N, C-alpha and C positions, 0 to 999 in steps of 0.2 A: 958429562959428569956433573956439571953445575946444576943442571935441571934435576937430575936424580937426587942430588944432595938437598935441593930445595924441597922436594916432595917428601923425602925421608925426614927432614927436619921439621916440616910442617905437620906431619902426621900426629906426633904426640900432642900437639896443641888441640887439634881437632878431636882426638880421642879424649883429651882432658875435658874439653868443653862438653862433649857428648856425655861424659860421665857426670859432670856437674848438672846438666839438664836432667838426666835421669834421676839423680839424687834429689834435685829440687822437686821434680814431679812426685817422687815417692814421699817426700816430706809433706807436700800439700795434700796428697791422698791420705796419708796417715792422720794429719790434723783433721781433715774433713770426716774421715771415718769415725774417729773418736768423738768429734763434735756431734755428728749425726746420732750416734748411740746415746750420748748424754742428753741431747736435745729431745729425743723421743722419751726418755725417762722424765725429763722436766715437764714436757708438754702433757704427758700422761698424768703427772701429779696435778697439773692445773685442771685437767679434765675431771679428775676425781674430786677435787675441791669444788668445782663448779656444780657437780651433781649434788652437793650437800647444801641445802638451803640455809644452813647456819654458818656458812663460810663468812669470815669477817674480811673487812678491807685490808687489814694487816696481813692476814694469811695469803690473800690473793696477790697483794703487792710483793710479798716475799717469794712466792712461787714464780711470778712473772720475772722478778729480779734475778732469780736463779737461772731461768732460761735465757734471759738477756745477757747475763754474765757469761754463760756458756758460749754464746755466739760472739760476744765481744772478745773473749779469750782467744777464740780461733782467729779473729780478725788481727789481734795483736801478734799472734804467732806467725801468721802469714805475712804481716808487714815486716817482720824481722828477717824474712827470707830475702836474700840479695838476688836481684835479677842476674841472670847469666848473660854476659855480653853487653853490648851497649843498647840493644833494643829489646822490646818484649818479644817473646816467642809465641808461636801459635798454641792455642789451647788444646788440651787433649780431651777426647771424648769421655774418658774415665773421670776426669775432674768435673766436667759438666753433668754427668749422670749423678755423681755424688751430691753436687750442689742442688740439683733439681730434686733429688730424693729427699735431702734435708728439708727443703722448703715444702715439698708435698707432704712429707710426714708431719711436720709441725702444724701446717695449716689444716690438714685433715683431722688431726687430733684436737685442734682448737675450734673446729667447726661446731657451732652451737654454744660455745663458752660465752661469747659476747651477750647472747640473749639470757643465758642462765645467770650471769653475773651482772645483769643490767641494773640491779639495785645498788651496786657499788659505784659511788660517784666517780671514782678515778679509773674506771675500766677502759674508757677511751684512751686515756693517757698511757695506761699499761700496754695496750696494743700499739700505741704510737712509739713507745720505747722499743718494743720488739721490732717494729717496722724499720726504725732507724738502725738497729743493730744488724738486721738482715741486709739493709742497704749498704752499710759500711763493709760488711763481709763481701758483698758482690763487687763493690768498687775496688777493694783490696785485691781480689782475684783478677779483675780486669787489668789492674796495674802490672801484674806479673804475666798474665796469659791473655794475649790479644784474642779477641773473639769469643771469650768464654761466656759473656752475657748473651751473645746471639745463640749459642748452642743451648744454654740453659733456658732461654725464652722459647726456643722451639720445643723443648721437652715439657714446658709448663703451660702450653696453650690450653690444655684441658683443665688446668687448675686456676686459670686467670679469674674466673667468676668467683671462686672461693677467696682468692686474694682481695678482690674488690669487696666482697661481703664482709671480710674482716678489716677492712679499711687499711690495707697495707699499701698505700698509694706510693710511697717512696720506692718500695721494692718493685711495684708495677712499672713505675717510671724508669727505673734503671734497666729493666728488662724490655722496655718498649712495648709493653702489653697494655 
């Protein structure tokens, strides 16, 4: 009887923790999905600005600032999510695919922008700010989901050269690429 009572009493806790884990993952996926959509819009705006030879430093700075703010906002939202239990849980493939997609989309859209905006003295710093924002997002995710960086790195092997080309060294370092 005591053993049966123990299992019955422990079951709601396990169910409750499982529900919290599922909700946490759903929150992360929602944040990343919205961030990816907005980042694509922001990177497309940068791409369009870069195609215009009359783009000013102020315009480029504002556009990169918007993209960086989008990523920083996701980092802040993810940091507000409380870990479930006392240890990090294993990453989900869905989260890794979303993060890899976000990085792939942004870097693919920005391919060529560095050269097109080479006349803007602060272009290196603008890419540096983007790199720092992506790196912080990755670190925040790793803090919640053990192993997410390994999964993302595996998905980004083919994009590593593009990350190098865009001088996104912090992001490369976090991913071990």
